Structures are given as C-alpha cells and as structure tokens.
C-alpha positions as CSV (number, residue, x, y, z in Angstrom):
1,M,71.5,111.4,144.4
2,P,74.1,109.8,146.8
3,K,73.9,106.6,144.8
4,K,74.9,108.5,141.6
5,A,77.9,110.2,143.3
6,G,79.1,106.8,144.5
7,M,78.8,105.5,140.9
8,E,81.0,108.4,139.5
9,A,83.7,107.6,142.1
10,W,83.6,103.9,141.0
11,K,83.9,104.9,137.3
12,K,86.9,107.2,138.0
13,K,88.6,104.4,139.9
14,R,88.0,101.9,137.1
15,R,89.2,104.4,134.5
16,K,92.4,105.0,136.5
17,E,93.0,101.2,136.8
18,Y,92.5,100.8,133.1
19,L,95.1,103.5,132.2
20,E,97.7,102.2,134.6
21,K,100.2,99.8,133.0
22,K,100.0,96.5,134.8
23,Q,102.2,93.5,134.5
24,F,100.5,90.1,134.4
25,R,101.8,86.6,134.5
26,Y,100.1,84.1,132.2
27,Y,100.2,80.4,132.3
28,I,99.5,78.6,129.0
29,F,98.7,74.9,129.0
30,C,98.7,73.1,125.7
31,E,97.4,69.7,124.9
32,G,98.2,69.6,121.2
33,Q,101.5,68.5,119.7
34,Q,101.3,70.1,116.3
35,T,100.4,73.8,116.5
36,E,100.6,74.7,120.2
37,P,104.4,74.5,120.5
38,L,104.7,77.2,117.8
39,Y,103.1,79.8,120.1
40,F,106.3,79.8,122.1
41,R,108.7,80.1,119.2
42,K,108.4,83.8,118.2
43,G,107.4,84.3,114.6
44,L,107.3,80.7,113.5
45,N,103.5,80.8,113.3
46,H,103.7,83.6,110.8
47,I,105.9,81.9,108.2
48,Y,104.3,80.9,104.9
49,N,103.7,77.2,104.2
50,R,101.4,76.2,101.4
51,E,99.8,73.3,103.5
52,T,99.9,74.6,107.1
53,N,100.0,78.4,106.9
54,P,98.9,79.6,103.4
55,L,98.3,83.1,104.5
56,G,101.7,83.5,106.1
57,I,104.7,85.6,105.1
58,E,108.1,84.6,103.9
59,E,110.7,83.8,106.5
60,E,113.0,86.7,105.5
61,I,110.2,89.1,106.4
62,V,109.7,87.5,109.7
63,E,113.4,87.8,110.4
64,R,113.3,91.5,109.5
65,F,110.5,92.0,112.0
66,K,112.5,90.2,114.7
67,E,115.6,92.3,114.0
68,N,113.6,95.5,114.3
69,S,111.9,94.7,117.6
70,N,112.7,92.7,120.6
71,E,109.0,92.3,121.2
72,G,108.3,90.3,118.1
73,F,105.8,91.7,115.5
74,V,105.4,95.4,116.2
75,S,104.5,97.9,113.6
76,E,103.7,101.6,113.5
77,P,100.1,102.4,114.1
78,N,98.0,102.1,110.9
79,V,94.6,103.3,109.9
80,L,92.4,100.4,109.0
81,E,89.5,101.0,106.6
82,Y,86.6,98.6,106.6
83,K,84.2,98.5,103.6
84,Y,81.8,96.0,102.1
85,S,83.3,96.9,98.7
86,L,86.2,98.9,97.5
87,D,83.7,100.9,95.6
88,G,82.8,102.7,98.8
89,L,86.4,103.7,99.4
90,V,86.9,104.9,95.8
91,E,83.8,107.1,96.2
92,D,85.1,108.5,99.5
93,V,88.5,109.3,98.0
94,E,86.9,110.9,94.9
95,D,84.6,113.0,97.1
96,G,87.5,114.1,99.2
97,L,86.3,112.5,102.3
98,K,89.3,110.1,102.6
99,N,92.9,110.3,101.5
100,T,94.6,107.1,100.5
101,N,97.9,108.3,102.1
102,D,96.2,108.0,105.5
103,I,95.1,104.3,105.0
104,G,97.4,101.5,105.9
105,L,95.2,98.5,105.4
106,V,91.8,98.0,103.8
107,V,89.5,95.1,104.8
108,A,86.6,94.6,102.3
109,W,84.4,91.8,101.3
110,E,84.9,92.4,97.5
111,T,86.6,94.7,95.0
112,G,83.6,96.0,93.2
113,E,84.3,97.7,89.8
114,L,85.0,101.4,90.6
115,Y,88.6,100.7,91.6
116,K,89.4,100.1,87.9
117,R,89.1,103.9,87.2
118,N,92.3,104.8,89.2
119,Y,93.8,101.7,90.7
120,H,95.3,98.3,89.8
121,I,95.1,95.4,92.2
122,E,97.8,92.7,92.4
123,S,97.0,89.4,94.0
124,L,99.3,88.2,96.8
125,L,97.5,84.9,96.8
126,L,99.4,83.9,93.6
127,E,102.6,81.9,94.4
128,E,104.9,84.3,92.6
129,N,103.7,87.2,94.7
130,I,103.8,85.7,98.2
131,G,107.1,87.5,98.9
132,L,105.3,90.8,98.5
133,R,103.0,90.1,101.5
134,S,104.0,92.3,104.5
135,Y,101.6,91.0,107.0
136,H,100.0,87.7,107.8
137,G,96.6,87.4,106.0
138,V,97.1,90.2,103.4
139,T,95.6,89.0,100.2
140,H,96.2,91.9,97.7
141,R,97.9,95.2,97.1
142,M,96.4,98.3,95.5
143,R,98.5,100.5,93.2
144,D,97.9,103.8,91.4
145,I,97.1,102.9,87.8
146,S,99.0,105.8,86.2
147,T,102.2,105.8,88.4
148,N,102.1,102.2,89.7
149,E,102.8,103.7,93.2
150,Y,101.8,101.6,96.1
151,I,98.6,102.7,97.8
152,S,97.5,100.2,100.4
153,E,97.4,96.5,101.3
154,L,94.1,94.7,101.2
155,I,92.4,91.8,102.8
156,L,89.6,90.8,100.4
157,L,87.5,88.5,102.5
158,K,85.6,86.9,99.6
159,D,88.9,85.9,97.9
160,L,90.4,84.8,101.1
161,I,87.6,82.4,101.9
162,L,87.7,81.0,98.4
163,Y,91.5,80.6,98.6
164,L,91.1,78.5,101.8
165,N,88.2,76.4,100.5
166,N,88.9,76.0,96.8
167,Y,92.5,76.9,95.8
168,D,92.2,76.0,92.1
169,E,89.0,78.1,91.5
170,C,90.6,81.0,93.4
171,M,93.7,80.9,91.2
172,I,91.5,81.3,88.1
173,L,89.7,84.3,89.7
174,Q,93.0,85.9,90.7
175,E,94.0,86.3,87.0
176,K,91.1,88.8,86.6
177,Y,93.2,91.4,88.4
178,D,95.9,91.2,85.7
179,E,93.4,92.1,82.9
C-alpha cells in the first residue's frame, strides 16, 4: 500500500507541472539552405507556390492572419471530424448524431456517394479556386446543395495524395465534383 500512495503523489506532481505554463528556450540548427530559412520568416512557409508549396494559401490570406495575431497563425478552436468516407458523416448528420454547424474541418480518405444527396463539393485543388483555401492543406469545401451555404472545409486524403503524385490525373478527377 505505501508504494501506491507514493505513486499518487507523483502523479499529482506531474499533473501540476503539466498544467503550469512554462517558458522554454529552443535552439534550432539548420543545415539546409533552401527550406530551413523559411522557418524563421513567419508565414512564408504557408504561401502557395505551384512548384514548392502546392498546398499553400495565397499571400493575401497569410497577411490577414498576420494582421489578426502577433503570434502568427492562430485560429479559433475548431472541431475536426475524421472519417474514412464522407458517407459516414452524412449518415451521422441524417441520424441527428452530428450537426454540421459544429464541425470546422473534415478529414476523410474519400468522398463516397451519399454527400450528393444534400451537399456539393468544390475542389480547392483547381488553380482557379486556390484563393478560397483558408488553411494550408485544405483540398475541398462542402456546401449545402439547396442554399449553396458553406458547410465545412475538407481534406480529402486520396485526392491530396493524387494531387502531389500525379497532377494531371488529379485535375481530371476534380472535374467530377462539378457534375
């Protein structure tokens, strides 16, 4: 028994240390000349560039983030929803288990087919839609099919991987969302 009591005191001490705000000093050593210097120039590693940062966001959006926060890229807390397919989310919404107003970002492997009942997806991988991307890595937006109201941003991993590995084939597949 005494051993367990000592264990509880240790856990409480660790929990207290975890909750305390601590200040740390970090030293970063870089060997590379191409990407590492960008880590020290706030926001530059988020800016879209077709060749070096194809999942980035436009410079104007980066500037807006900088203006709104001295600490760089800070957003309100968002609920992230993880699904294999958007079909799972559509079913949860239809069953009343989830509310789309509560979800800030959906990460899924694929779209599935059920989204077509109530939603429209616009691809942010297409060149003409890059300016709609709010966060680095977002690939699509979901909208209500009847009102065209914005629902959520999406990261569709299957499309993202194809985009990075076979741009031309990906562009052909992105047109399916306009049908």
